[in-house]
C-alpha positions as CSV (number, residue, x, y, z in Angstrom):
1,M,204.9,-55.1,-111.5
2,A,201.5,-55.6,-111.2
3,G,200.8,-52.4,-112.4
4,L,203.2,-52.2,-115.4
5,F,201.6,-55.7,-116.2
6,G,198.0,-54.3,-116.3
7,E,199.2,-50.8,-118.0
8,A,201.0,-52.5,-120.5
9,M,197.7,-55.3,-121.0
10,A,195.6,-51.8,-121.5
11,A,197.4,-50.3,-123.8
12,I,197.5,-53.2,-126.2
13,G,194.0,-53.5,-126.3
14,R,193.5,-50.3,-127.1
15,L,195.4,-50.3,-129.6
16,D,194.2,-53.8,-130.8
17,A,190.4,-52.6,-130.6
18,R,190.8,-49.2,-132.5
19,I,192.9,-51.9,-135.6
20,S,190.2,-54.3,-135.5
21,A,187.9,-51.6,-136.5
22,S,189.9,-49.1,-138.2
23,P,189.1,-48.4,-142.2
24,V,192.9,-48.0,-142.3
25,A,194.1,-51.0,-140.5
26,Q,196.0,-51.9,-143.6
27,P,197.6,-49.0,-144.3
28,W,198.7,-48.5,-140.5
29,R,200.0,-52.3,-141.0
30,N,202.6,-51.9,-144.1
31,R,203.6,-48.2,-142.5
32,T,204.4,-49.8,-139.0
33,V,206.7,-53.0,-140.4
34,W,208.9,-49.7,-141.1
35,K,209.5,-48.9,-137.3
36,G,209.3,-52.8,-136.0
37,Y,212.0,-54.3,-138.3
38,S,214.1,-51.1,-137.4
39,T,213.6,-52.2,-133.8
40,A,214.4,-55.3,-134.5
41,L,217.6,-54.3,-136.3
42,Q,218.4,-52.1,-133.4
43,L,218.5,-54.6,-131.3
44,Q,220.8,-56.7,-133.0
45,R,223.2,-53.4,-132.7
46,Y,222.7,-51.7,-136.1
47,E,222.7,-48.3,-136.4
48,I,219.4,-48.5,-138.4
49,D,216.2,-46.0,-138.0
50,E,213.3,-46.7,-138.9
51,I,213.6,-44.0,-142.2
52,D,216.4,-45.9,-143.6
53,V,214.1,-49.3,-143.5
54,F,211.7,-47.5,-145.1
55,S,214.1,-45.4,-148.1
56,Q,215.3,-49.0,-148.8
57,A,211.8,-50.8,-148.7
58,T,210.5,-48.3,-151.0
59,G,213.5,-47.6,-153.2
60,V,213.7,-43.9,-152.6
61,P,216.7,-42.2,-151.1
62,I,216.5,-39.9,-148.6
63,A,217.9,-36.0,-149.3
64,G,220.8,-35.4,-146.8
65,R,220.2,-38.8,-145.5
66,P,224.0,-41.6,-145.8
67,S,223.2,-44.8,-147.2
68,V,223.7,-47.4,-144.9
69,A,226.6,-49.2,-144.3
70,T,226.8,-52.3,-142.4
71,A,228.9,-55.4,-142.4
72,G,226.1,-58.0,-142.8
73,R,222.5,-57.8,-145.4
74,P,220.4,-56.4,-142.9
75,F,217.3,-56.2,-145.1
76,D,217.7,-59.6,-146.0
77,A,214.3,-60.5,-144.5
78,F,212.3,-57.4,-144.5
79,G,210.0,-59.1,-147.9
80,E,209.2,-61.9,-146.3
81,W,208.7,-60.6,-143.0
82,K,206.3,-57.9,-144.2
83,H,204.2,-60.6,-146.2
84,S,203.9,-62.4,-143.3
85,F,201.3,-60.1,-141.9
86,D,198.8,-60.2,-144.9
87,R,198.3,-63.7,-144.2
88,A,194.3,-63.7,-142.4
89,T,195.2,-67.2,-140.6
90,V,196.9,-66.9,-137.5
91,R,198.8,-70.5,-136.4
92,H,199.1,-72.1,-133.4
93,W,201.9,-71.2,-131.3
94,R,203.7,-74.4,-130.8
95,E,203.9,-74.6,-135.0
96,G,205.9,-71.4,-134.9
97,L,208.8,-72.2,-132.6
98,P,211.9,-74.1,-134.2
99,F,212.6,-75.5,-130.5
100,S,210.9,-77.8,-128.9
101,F,209.4,-77.2,-125.5
102,D,207.7,-78.3,-122.1
103,P,205.3,-76.2,-120.9
104,P,205.5,-76.3,-117.2
105,D,202.5,-78.1,-114.9
106,T,201.3,-73.7,-114.3
107,W,201.6,-73.0,-117.7
108,S,197.7,-73.1,-118.3
109,K,197.4,-70.7,-115.0
110,A,199.6,-68.5,-117.0
111,P,198.6,-65.1,-119.2
112,P,198.6,-65.2,-122.5
113,L,201.0,-61.9,-122.6
114,I,203.6,-63.8,-119.9
115,R,203.2,-67.1,-121.6
116,A,204.5,-65.4,-124.9
117,L,207.3,-63.2,-123.0
118,T,208.9,-66.2,-121.2
119,L,208.9,-68.0,-125.3
120,L,210.4,-64.7,-126.2
121,D,213.3,-65.5,-123.5
122,I,213.9,-69.4,-124.4
123,W,214.0,-68.2,-127.9
124,T,216.4,-65.4,-128.2
125,R,219.0,-68.0,-126.2
126,Q,218.3,-70.2,-129.0
127,D,218.6,-67.9,-132.1
128,P,221.1,-65.0,-131.7
129,S,219.6,-63.6,-135.2
130,P,216.5,-60.8,-135.4
131,R,213.8,-63.8,-136.2
132,P,213.4,-63.7,-132.2
133,W,212.2,-60.0,-132.2
134,L,210.4,-60.3,-135.3
135,C,208.1,-63.5,-134.7
136,F,206.9,-61.3,-130.9
137,P,204.1,-60.1,-133.0
138,Q,202.6,-63.3,-134.7
139,L,202.9,-64.9,-131.2
140,L,201.3,-62.6,-129.3
141,A,198.3,-63.1,-132.4
142,S,198.9,-67.0,-131.9
143,M,198.5,-66.4,-128.1
144,N,195.1,-64.4,-128.4
145,V,196.5,-61.2,-126.9
146,V,195.5,-59.8,-130.0
147,A,193.1,-60.2,-132.4
148,S,195.6,-59.8,-135.7
149,A,199.2,-59.8,-135.6
150,L,200.5,-55.6,-135.2
151,P,204.2,-54.9,-137.2
152,C,204.8,-52.4,-134.2
153,L,204.5,-54.4,-131.0
154,V,208.3,-55.7,-131.7
155,I,210.2,-55.1,-128.3
156,G,213.6,-57.0,-126.5
157,D,216.2,-56.5,-124.5
158,L,219.6,-57.2,-125.4
159,S,220.5,-59.2,-121.8
160,L,218.0,-61.8,-122.9
161,R,221.0,-63.4,-124.1
162,T,223.2,-63.5,-121.4
163,L,221.3,-63.3,-117.9
164,H,220.1,-65.9,-116.2
165,G,218.1,-66.7,-113.4
166,P,214.7,-64.1,-111.7
167,R,214.8,-60.8,-114.0
168,E,212.2,-59.0,-112.4
169,R,214.4,-55.6,-113.7
170,Q,214.4,-56.9,-117.3
171,L,210.8,-58.2,-117.2
172,K,209.6,-54.2,-115.9
173,R,211.4,-53.2,-118.9
174,L,209.6,-55.4,-121.4
175,L,206.4,-54.4,-119.8
176,K,207.4,-50.9,-120.1
177,A,208.6,-51.2,-123.8
178,L,205.6,-52.9,-124.3
179,R,203.3,-50.1,-123.3
180,S,205.1,-47.8,-125.1
181,T,205.5,-48.9,-128.5
182,A,201.4,-49.9,-128.4
183,A,201.1,-46.0,-127.3
184,D,202.8,-44.8,-130.1
185,G,201.3,-47.3,-132.5
186,L,197.7,-45.6,-131.4
187,K,199.2,-42.2,-132.1
188,R,200.3,-43.1,-135.6
189,L,196.4,-44.5,-136.6
190,D,195.0,-41.4,-135.1
191,R,197.2,-39.5,-137.1
192,L,196.6,-41.7,-140.6
193,E,192.6,-41.8,-139.7
194,G,192.9,-37.9,-139.1
195,W,194.5,-37.8,-142.4
196,R,191.4,-40.3,-144.4
197,L,189.0,-37.7,-143.2
198,N,190.6,-34.5,-143.8
199,F,191.3,-36.1,-147.9
200,A,187.3,-37.0,-148.1
201,A,187.0,-32.8,-146.8
202,V,188.7,-31.6,-149.3
203,L,187.3,-34.0,-151.9
204,A,183.9,-33.4,-150.3
205,E,184.3,-29.2,-151.2
206,E,186.0,-30.1,-154.9
207,S,183.9,-29.5,-157.8
208,R,186.4,-31.5,-159.7
209,P,188.5,-33.6,-157.9
210,G,189.7,-35.1,-161.3
211,L,193.0,-37.4,-159.9
212,L,193.3,-36.1,-156.4
213,R,191.2,-39.0,-155.6
214,D,193.5,-41.4,-157.2
215,L,196.6,-39.5,-155.5
216,G,195.1,-40.1,-152.1
217,K,194.4,-43.8,-152.6
218,L,198.2,-44.0,-154.3
219,V,199.8,-42.1,-151.0
220,L,198.2,-44.7,-148.6
221,S,200.0,-47.4,-150.0
222,Q,202.6,-45.5,-150.7
223,P,204.0,-42.4,-148.6
224,L,206.4,-41.1,-150.3
225,V,206.1,-40.0,-154.1
226,T,207.7,-38.4,-156.4
227,A,206.6,-36.8,-160.1
228,R,208.1,-39.9,-161.6
229,L,205.9,-42.4,-159.8
230,I,202.8,-40.5,-160.5
231,A,203.7,-39.8,-164.0
232,D,204.5,-43.8,-164.6
233,T,201.3,-45.0,-162.3
234,F,198.5,-42.5,-163.8
235,E,199.7,-42.3,-167.2
236,I,200.6,-38.2,-166.8
237,T,203.1,-36.0,-168.3
238,L,205.7,-35.3,-165.6
239,S,204.6,-31.9,-166.1
240,G,200.6,-32.5,-164.9
241,A,202.2,-34.8,-161.7
242,G,204.2,-32.3,-160.3
243,K,201.1,-30.1,-160.9
244,L,198.4,-32.6,-158.9
245,L,201.6,-32.8,-156.1
246,A,201.4,-29.0,-156.2
247,R,197.7,-29.3,-155.2
248,A,197.8,-31.8,-153.1
249,A,200.4,-30.0,-151.2
250,A,198.2,-26.9,-151.1
251,H,195.2,-29.1,-149.4
252,R,198.3,-30.0,-146.9
253,L,197.6,-33.7,-147.8
254,L,201.5,-34.2,-149.0
255,V,204.2,-32.4,-147.5
256,E,207.2,-31.6,-149.5
257,V,210.3,-32.4,-147.9
258,S,213.1,-32.8,-150.5
259,G,214.2,-28.7,-150.4
260,R,215.3,-28.8,-154.1
261,N,213.5,-26.9,-156.7
262,S,213.6,-30.2,-159.3
263,W,213.3,-34.4,-158.7
264,R,210.5,-32.8,-155.3
265,L,209.5,-35.9,-152.8
266,Y,206.5,-35.7,-150.8
267,V,205.1,-37.6,-147.8
268,T,201.8,-38.1,-146.3
269,P,201.6,-36.1,-142.6
270,D,201.5,-38.8,-140.3
271,M,204.4,-40.5,-142.0
272,G,206.2,-37.6,-142.5
273,I,206.3,-37.1,-138.8
274,A,206.9,-40.8,-137.6
275,L,209.9,-40.7,-139.8
276,G,211.4,-37.5,-138.2
277,M,211.1,-35.5,-142.2
278,V,207.9,-33.7,-140.4
279,S,207.9,-31.2,-137.6
280,P,205.0,-32.6,-135.5
281,P,202.0,-29.5,-135.0
282,R,202.1,-27.9,-131.8
283,G,199.3,-26.3,-129.9
284,R,195.7,-27.2,-130.0
285,P,194.5,-29.5,-132.7
286,P,192.5,-28.5,-135.1
287,S,188.8,-29.3,-135.4
288,P,187.8,-32.1,-136.8
289,P,185.5,-31.8,-140.1
290,R,182.3,-31.8,-139.7
291,R,180.4,-35.1,-140.5
292,T,177.9,-34.4,-143.3
293,E,176.3,-36.4,-145.8
294,E,178.1,-35.7,-148.7
295,L,181.5,-36.6,-146.2
296,D,180.0,-40.0,-145.6
297,T,179.2,-40.7,-148.7
298,V,182.9,-39.5,-150.2
299,L,184.2,-41.3,-147.6
300,A,182.3,-44.5,-148.3
301,D,183.6,-44.7,-151.9
302,F,187.3,-43.9,-151.3
303,D,187.2,-46.7,-149.2
304,K,185.6,-49.2,-151.4
305,E,188.6,-48.1,-154.0
306,M,190.9,-48.4,-151.8
307,E,191.3,-52.1,-153.5
308,E,191.6,-51.5,-156.6
309,I,194.8,-48.8,-156.8
310,D,196.4,-51.7,-154.3
311,T,196.3,-53.7,-157.5
312,L,197.6,-50.5,-159.9
313,L,200.7,-49.7,-158.1
314,Q,201.6,-53.1,-157.8
315,N,200.8,-53.7,-161.9
316,V,203.4,-50.6,-161.6
317,Q,206.0,-51.9,-159.8
318,S,206.2,-55.4,-161.3
319,S,206.2,-54.1,-164.8
320,R,209.6,-51.6,-163.8
321,P,213.4,-53.1,-164.4
322,S,215.0,-54.8,-161.4
């Protein structure tokens, strides 16, 4: 048990440290909300995968993927939950609990992670909805297990609501789940940071990047794009948008996943792998681009301009009819 606890804390600590210093921390959070939310729905016995949450949230149907048919309304809480990760302040853990709780005498001596798991155990018995699972990342932040809430750290166990008494096996499963999801979150961050570096290398080599720079900033916020979205966002023709997407795909910054000649869908490689739309690369990974003064300048400019494309994308989305 002590070994599992240490492994879980080490995995969470590695992810938290990397996120705290990563230039793509916010795009990473925007991507992992789909994973965290799908985990919570699966714990509620919904047969819904991450790709289904992604399609529902972005409004882009995935070719060959049947629409989700459920008796309930599983996606209603997604918007509010996603926005909860935009808050800079972290509330005290008591403020988020919907039930009264009197800590035992040994509470202050228990590790913060054990306290968070204890509250999750109690919460799931009080609330049959997915809210306890969804609130666990914020609970970890309020317990100072992590510096800020990480959306991927949604874990749980259905037996929390039914079993009583000492549950050592259940605690082991929760610790293994935390270790696994933190490790997966770190892999996703590695892929996203690698994409950013490769993109900057492409820009550094291009004599006339044009809208390619803006496209890169856009897909960090919207990793699945179509020619129509590009045309509306950058106010260009559909033909020009298609050529821009084909150019990005030629540089391996995007991957075409629709398998069609018209209305093609393009996804970033990191998100395509996460959603199972793109096969992960095999063999030894290629060497990262060599750092040069020109590349560092492009990276600095790229990071500085990220906020501009976020504002542009929000304006385009708000102007569309519902």
